[in-house]
N, CA, C and O atoms as CSV, one atom per row, in Angstrom:
chain,resi,resn,atom,element,x,y,z
A,1,ASP,N,N,0.978,-1.104,0.142
A,1,ASP,CA,C,-0.019,0.127,-0.096
A,1,ASP,C,C,0.835,1.193,0.015
A,1,ASP,O,O,1.596,1.344,0.970
A,2,LYS,N,N,0.715,2.161,-1.196
A,2,LYS,CA,C,1.412,3.202,-1.049
A,2,LYS,C,C,1.243,4.390,-0.290
A,2,LYS,O,O,1.992,5.365,-0.346
A,3,TYR,N,N,0.066,4.257,0.540
A,3,TYR,CA,C,-0.226,5.497,1.495
A,3,TYR,C,C,-0.455,4.761,2.803
A,3,TYR,O,O,-1.009,3.670,2.940
A,4,SER,N,N,0.062,5.536,3.732
A,4,SER,CA,C,-0.102,5.324,5.060
A,4,SER,C,C,-1.147,6.135,5.562
A,4,SER,O,O,-1.636,7.146,5.059
A,5,ASP,N,N,-1.491,5.417,6.879
A,5,ASP,CA,C,-3.005,5.993,7.548
A,5,ASP,C,C,-3.033,7.450,7.667
A,5,ASP,O,O,-4.058,8.102,7.468
A,6,TYR,N,N,-1.673,8.067,8.058
A,6,TYR,CA,C,-1.963,9.611,8.129
A,6,TYR,C,C,-1.882,10.246,6.877
A,6,TYR,O,O,-1.870,11.476,6.825
A,7,ASP,N,N,-1.823,9.522,5.813
A,7,ASP,CA,C,-1.884,10.375,4.341
A,7,ASP,C,C,-3.448,10.536,4.198
A,7,ASP,O,O,-3.831,11.529,3.579
A,8,LEU,N,N,-4.274,9.774,4.640
A,8,LEU,CA,C,-5.577,9.912,4.409
A,8,LEU,C,C,-6.464,10.661,5.350
A,8,LEU,O,O,-6.514,10.594,6.578
A,9,VAL,N,N,-7.166,11.399,4.500
A,9,VAL,CA,C,-7.919,12.634,5.329
A,9,VAL,C,C,-9.426,12.492,4.990
A,9,VAL,O,O,-9.863,12.442,3.840
A,10,GLU,N,N,-10.065,12.442,5.962
A,10,GLU,CA,C,-11.761,12.242,5.661
A,10,GLU,C,C,-12.075,13.920,5.465
A,10,GLU,O,O,-11.732,14.812,6.242
A,11,LEU,N,N,-12.792,14.056,4.255
A,11,LEU,CA,C,-13.312,15.182,4.160
A,11,LEU,C,C,-14.894,15.461,4.253
A,11,LEU,O,O,-15.739,15.165,3.408
A,12,VAL,N,N,-15.068,16.050,5.382
A,12,VAL,CA,C,-16.461,15.859,6.153
A,12,VAL,C,C,-17.325,17.263,5.384
A,12,VAL,O,O,-16.881,18.397,5.209
A,13,GLN,N,N,-18.460,16.804,5.080
A,13,GLN,CA,C,-19.407,17.980,4.457
A,13,GLN,C,C,-19.845,18.724,5.670
A,13,GLN,O,O,-19.830,18.141,6.755
A,14,ASP,N,N,-20.221,19.920,5.583
A,14,ASP,CA,C,-20.881,20.807,6.764
A,14,ASP,C,C,-22.270,20.675,6.455
A,14,ASP,O,O,-22.728,20.012,5.524
A,15,GLU,N,N,-22.937,21.369,7.318
A,15,GLU,CA,C,-24.692,20.911,7.312
A,15,GLU,C,C,-25.263,21.531,5.781
A,15,GLU,O,O,-26.330,21.178,5.278
A,16,ASP,N,N,-24.520,22.309,5.303
A,16,ASP,CA,C,-24.858,22.744,3.886
A,16,ASP,C,C,-24.639,22.027,2.748
A,16,ASP,O,O,-25.103,22.374,1.662
A,17,GLY,N,N,-23.891,20.941,2.928
A,17,GLY,CA,C,-23.167,19.630,1.897
A,17,GLY,C,C,-21.836,20.344,1.438
A,17,GLY,O,O,-21.259,19.776,0.511
A,18,TRP,N,N,-21.229,21.534,1.946
A,18,TRP,CA,C,-19.896,21.819,1.514
A,18,TRP,C,C,-18.966,20.940,1.957
A,18,TRP,O,O,-18.988,20.490,3.102
A,19,ILE,N,N,-17.894,20.570,0.892
A,19,ILE,CA,C,-16.684,19.776,1.513
A,19,ILE,C,C,-15.536,20.682,1.508
A,19,ILE,O,O,-15.164,21.178,0.444
A,20,PRO,N,N,-14.974,20.925,2.561
A,20,PRO,CA,C,-13.704,21.831,2.837
A,20,PRO,C,C,-12.516,21.371,2.108
A,20,PRO,O,O,-12.206,20.183,2.020
A,21,TRP,N,N,-11.908,22.273,1.625
A,21,TRP,CA,C,-10.947,22.009,0.663
A,21,TRP,C,C,-9.654,22.833,1.337
A,21,TRP,O,O,-9.845,24.027,1.565
A,22,LYS,N,N,-8.364,22.265,1.665
A,22,LYS,CA,C,-7.234,22.799,2.020
A,22,LYS,C,C,-6.181,22.551,0.998
A,22,LYS,O,O,-5.799,21.405,0.762
A,23,ALA,N,N,-5.766,23.450,0.469
A,23,ALA,CA,C,-4.904,23.346,-0.970
A,23,ALA,C,C,-3.429,23.485,-0.258
A,23,ALA,O,O,-3.016,24.192,0.662
A,24,THR,N,N,-2.853,22.541,-1.057
A,24,THR,CA,C,-1.234,22.539,-0.623
A,24,THR,C,C,-0.527,22.901,-2.221
A,24,THR,O,O,-1.154,23.318,-3.195
A,25,LYS,N,N,0.616,22.670,-2.164
A,25,LYS,CA,C,1.277,23.125,-3.448
A,25,LYS,C,C,1.182,21.671,-4.104
A,25,LYS,O,O,1.440,21.746,-5.305
A,26,ASP,N,N,0.937,20.580,-3.752
A,26,ASP,CA,C,0.783,19.468,-4.598
A,26,ASP,C,C,-0.650,18.908,-4.784
A,26,ASP,O,O,-0.925,17.790,-5.222
A,27,SER,N,N,-1.471,19.816,-4.402
A,27,SER,CA,C,-3.014,19.382,-4.301
A,27,SER,C,C,-3.528,18.941,-5.822
A,27,SER,O,O,-3.264,19.648,-6.795
A,28,VAL,N,N,-4.103,18.004,-5.909
A,28,VAL,CA,C,-4.888,17.665,-7.304
A,28,VAL,C,C,-6.240,17.750,-7.062
A,28,VAL,O,O,-6.733,17.710,-5.934
A,29,CYS,N,N,-6.925,17.880,-8.217
A,29,CYS,CA,C,-8.583,17.880,-8.219
A,29,CYS,C,C,-9.020,16.411,-7.717
A,29,CYS,O,O,-8.571,15.359,-8.172
A,30,PRO,N,N,-10.141,16.559,-6.521
A,30,PRO,CA,C,-10.404,15.453,-5.923
A,30,PRO,C,C,-11.414,14.663,-6.835
A,30,PRO,O,O,-11.424,13.442,-6.684
A,31,VAL,N,N,-12.190,15.167,-7.680
A,31,VAL,CA,C,-13.185,14.530,-8.384
A,31,VAL,C,C,-12.803,14.574,-9.965
A,31,VAL,O,O,-11.947,15.397,-10.287
A,32,SER,N,N,-13.276,13.891,-10.805
A,32,SER,CA,C,-13.075,13.857,-12.401
A,32,SER,C,C,-13.248,15.327,-12.835
A,32,SER,O,O,-14.199,16.076,-12.612
A,33,GLU,N,N,-12.235,15.535,-13.432
A,33,GLU,CA,C,-12.141,17.104,-14.158
A,33,GLU,C,C,-13.443,17.310,-14.907
A,33,GLU,O,O,-13.788,18.488,-14.996
A,34,ASN,N,N,-14.227,16.418,-15.457
A,34,ASN,CA,C,-15.461,16.770,-16.067
A,34,ASN,C,C,-16.660,16.834,-15.362
A,34,ASN,O,O,-17.746,16.839,-15.943
A,35,THR,N,N,-16.502,16.902,-13.731
A,35,THR,CA,C,-17.481,16.778,-12.810
A,35,THR,C,C,-17.771,18.206,-12.646
A,35,THR,O,O,-16.865,19.006,-12.413
A,36,LEU,N,N,-19.190,18.611,-12.775
A,36,LEU,CA,C,-19.853,19.818,-12.496
A,36,LEU,C,C,-19.880,19.998,-11.030
A,36,LEU,O,O,-20.435,19.296,-10.185
A,37,VAL,N,N,-19.110,21.174,-10.876
A,37,VAL,CA,C,-18.877,21.571,-9.086
A,37,VAL,C,C,-19.089,22.910,-8.906
A,37,VAL,O,O,-18.720,23.826,-9.641
A,38,ARG,N,N,-19.890,22.987,-7.579
A,38,ARG,CA,C,-20.150,24.487,-7.130
A,38,ARG,C,C,-19.162,24.781,-6.163
A,38,ARG,O,O,-19.160,24.149,-5.106
A,39,PHE,N,N,-18.204,25.783,-6.422
A,39,PHE,CA,C,-16.906,26.191,-5.646
A,39,PHE,C,C,-17.488,27.329,-4.704
A,39,PHE,O,O,-18.534,27.932,-4.945
A,40,ARG,N,N,-16.761,27.522,-3.713
A,40,ARG,CA,C,-16.586,28.519,-2.654
A,40,ARG,C,C,-15.211,28.933,-2.860
A,40,ARG,O,O,-14.436,28.041,-2.512
A,41,LEU,N,N,-14.645,29.953,-3.297
A,41,LEU,CA,C,-13.508,30.502,-3.488
A,41,LEU,C,C,-13.031,31.181,-2.524
A,41,LEU,O,O,-13.838,31.485,-1.646
A,42,CYS,N,N,-11.668,31.616,-2.372
A,42,CYS,CA,C,-10.968,32.040,-1.111
A,42,CYS,C,C,-11.620,33.552,-1.036
A,42,CYS,O,O,-11.923,34.077,0.036
A,43,ASN,N,N,-11.784,34.141,-2.237
A,43,ASN,CA,C,-12.366,35.601,-2.127
A,43,ASN,C,C,-13.904,35.640,-2.041
A,43,ASN,O,O,-14.564,36.628,-2.361
A,44,LYS,N,N,-14.513,34.277,-1.499
A,44,LYS,CA,C,-15.742,34.451,-0.946
A,44,LYS,C,C,-16.761,34.314,-2.076
A,44,LYS,O,O,-17.945,34.146,-1.782
A,45,THR,N,N,-16.323,34.384,-3.512
A,45,THR,CA,C,-17.157,34.107,-4.537
A,45,THR,C,C,-17.619,32.616,-4.543
A,45,THR,O,O,-16.934,31.656,-4.193
A,46,VAL,N,N,-18.917,32.593,-5.007
A,46,VAL,CA,C,-19.298,31.153,-5.321
A,46,VAL,C,C,-19.877,31.010,-6.894
A,46,VAL,O,O,-20.758,31.694,-7.415
A,47,ASP,N,N,-19.062,29.841,-7.523
A,47,ASP,CA,C,-19.275,29.808,-8.833
A,47,ASP,C,C,-19.602,28.412,-9.139
A,47,ASP,O,O,-19.309,27.549,-8.312
A,48,VAL,N,N,-20.193,28.091,-10.268
A,48,VAL,CA,C,-20.452,26.559,-10.722
A,48,VAL,C,C,-19.690,26.396,-12.252
A,48,VAL,O,O,-20.019,27.057,-13.237
A,49,ARG,N,N,-18.846,25.602,-12.235
A,49,ARG,CA,C,-18.063,24.962,-13.368
A,49,ARG,C,C,-17.632,23.656,-13.287
A,49,ARG,O,O,-17.861,23.005,-12.268
A,50,TYR,N,N,-17.068,23.208,-14.178
A,50,TYR,CA,C,-16.409,21.944,-14.181
A,50,TYR,C,C,-14.951,21.925,-13.409
A,50,TYR,O,O,-14.042,22.722,-13.640
A,51,ALA,N,N,-14.920,21.078,-12.648
A,51,ALA,CA,C,-13.759,20.943,-11.606
A,51,ALA,C,C,-12.487,21.226,-12.339
A,51,ALA,O,O,-11.715,22.013,-11.792
A,52,GLY,N,N,-12.140,20.701,-13.512
A,52,GLY,CA,C,-11.155,20.812,-14.056
A,52,GLY,C,C,-10.573,22.385,-14.614
A,52,GLY,O,O,-9.513,22.594,-15.204
A,53,HIS,N,N,-11.453,23.223,-14.288
A,53,HIS,CA,C,-11.328,24.584,-14.687
A,53,HIS,C,C,-11.199,25.482,-13.131
A,53,HIS,O,O,-11.660,26.604,-12.920
A,54,ALA,N,N,-10.554,24.748,-12.312
A,54,ALA,CA,C,-10.545,25.328,-10.863
A,54,ALA,C,C,-8.994,25.401,-10.520
A,54,ALA,O,O,-8.217,24.742,-11.211
A,55,TYR,N,N,-8.558,26.124,-9.552
A,55,TYR,CA,C,-7.232,26.154,-8.923
A,55,TYR,C,C,-7.515,25.144,-7.765
A,55,TYR,O,O,-8.221,25.561,-6.847
A,56,TRP,N,N,-7.034,23.831,-7.701
A,56,TRP,CA,C,-6.971,23.133,-6.741
A,56,TRP,C,C,-5.901,23.093,-5.835
A,56,TRP,O,O,-5.993,22.495,-4.763
A,57,ASP,N,N,-4.764,23.767,-6.240
A,57,ASP,CA,C,-3.592,23.720,-5.497
A,57,ASP,C,C,-3.479,24.929,-4.923
A,57,ASP,O,O,-4.420,25.718,-4.835
A,58,GLU,N,N,-2.178,25.171,-4.447
A,58,GLU,CA,C,-2.041,26.573,-3.455
A,58,GLU,C,C,-1.233,27.361,-4.728
A,58,GLU,O,O,-0.010,27.251,-4.818
A,59,THR,N,N,-1.899,28.045,-5.560
A,59,THR,CA,C,-1.372,28.937,-6.386
A,59,THR,C,C,-1.195,30.207,-5.716
A,59,THR,O,O,-2.191,30.764,-5.254
A,60,PRO,N,N,-0.077,30.722,-5.608
A,60,PRO,CA,C,0.192,32.003,-5.071
A,60,PRO,C,C,-0.508,33.069,-5.688
A,60,PRO,O,O,-0.669,33.083,-6.908
A,61,GLY,N,N,-0.988,34.070,-4.859
A,61,GLY,CA,C,-1.502,35.422,-5.444
A,61,GLY,C,C,-2.941,35.400,-6.147
A,61,GLY,O,O,-3.555,36.421,-6.457
A,62,THR,N,N,-3.420,34.007,-6.369
A,62,THR,CA,C,-4.702,34.018,-7.158
A,62,THR,C,C,-5.910,33.916,-6.029
A,62,THR,O,O,-5.921,33.156,-5.060
A,63,PRO,N,N,-6.940,34.893,-6.411
A,63,PRO,CA,C,-8.123,34.786,-5.428
A,63,PRO,C,C,-9.035,33.841,-5.726
A,63,PRO,O,O,-10.029,33.704,-5.012
A,64,PHE,N,N,-8.804,33.012,-6.893
A,64,PHE,CA,C,-9.569,32.113,-7.334
A,64,PHE,C,C,-9.452,30.583,-6.596
A,64,PHE,O,O,-10.056,29.648,-7.122
A,65,ARG,N,N,-8.780,30.393,-5.552
A,65,ARG,CA,C,-8.316,29.035,-5.139
A,65,ARG,C,C,-9.781,28.543,-4.463
A,65,ARG,O,O,-10.585,29.350,-3.998
A,66,VAL,N,N,-9.970,27.249,-4.484
A,66,VAL,CA,C,-11.099,26.723,-3.899
A,66,VAL,C,C,-10.909,26.460,-2.540
A,66,VAL,O,O,-9.873,25.897,-2.186
A,67,GLU,N,N,-11.817,26.807,-1.676
A,67,GLU,CA,C,-11.779,26.720,-0.257
A,67,GLU,C,C,-12.913,25.579,0.105
A,67,GLU,O,O,-12.798,24.800,1.051
A,68,ALA,N,N,-13.981,25.611,-0.768
A,68,ALA,CA,C,-14.918,24.394,-0.382
A,68,ALA,C,C,-15.639,24.133,-1.682
A,68,ALA,O,O,-15.674,24.963,-2.591
A,69,TYR,N,N,-16.199,22.973,-1.731
A,69,TYR,CA,C,-16.970,22.503,-2.931
A,69,TYR,C,C,-18.181,21.408,-2.822
A,69,TYR,O,O,-18.249,20.650,-1.855
A,70,LYS,N,N,-19.035,21.389,-3.782
A,70,LYS,CA,C,-19.857,20.330,-3.472
A,70,LYS,C,C,-20.221,20.041,-5.002
A,70,LYS,O,O,-20.351,20.981,-5.785
A,71,VAL,N,N,-20.361,18.875,-5.354
A,71,VAL,CA,C,-20.608,18.441,-6.746
A,71,VAL,C,C,-22.235,18.757,-6.730
A,71,VAL,O,O,-23.028,18.747,-5.788
A,72,VAL,N,N,-22.423,19.043,-8.136
A,72,VAL,CA,C,-23.847,19.488,-8.424
A,72,VAL,C,C,-24.430,18.357,-9.094
A,72,VAL,O,O,-23.922,18.014,-10.161
A,73,GLU,N,N,-25.453,17.697,-8.622
A,73,GLU,CA,C,-26.181,16.496,-9.091
A,73,GLU,C,C,-27.098,16.867,-10.177
A,73,GLU,O,O,-27.802,16.010,-10.711
C-alpha cells in the first residue's frame, strides 16, 4: 500500500453539503475534471463550473483558489 494511514484525510461535509478544501502545493482535483462542481473560492465568490477549470493547488496570489466545493447533481 503506497499510502499510510496519516496520508488519508476524511473530508467531511458541513450542514449545507460543502466539503472543505485545504490546498497544498501538490493538491490535485479530488473529482473527475469533467464533474460539474459548485465552488466557494477564497475571495468568497461562489461559482459553478467543471472541476478541471479550478485552482485546486496552492497557487500564490490568485483569489480563485477553492476553499470548499460540492458536486452538482
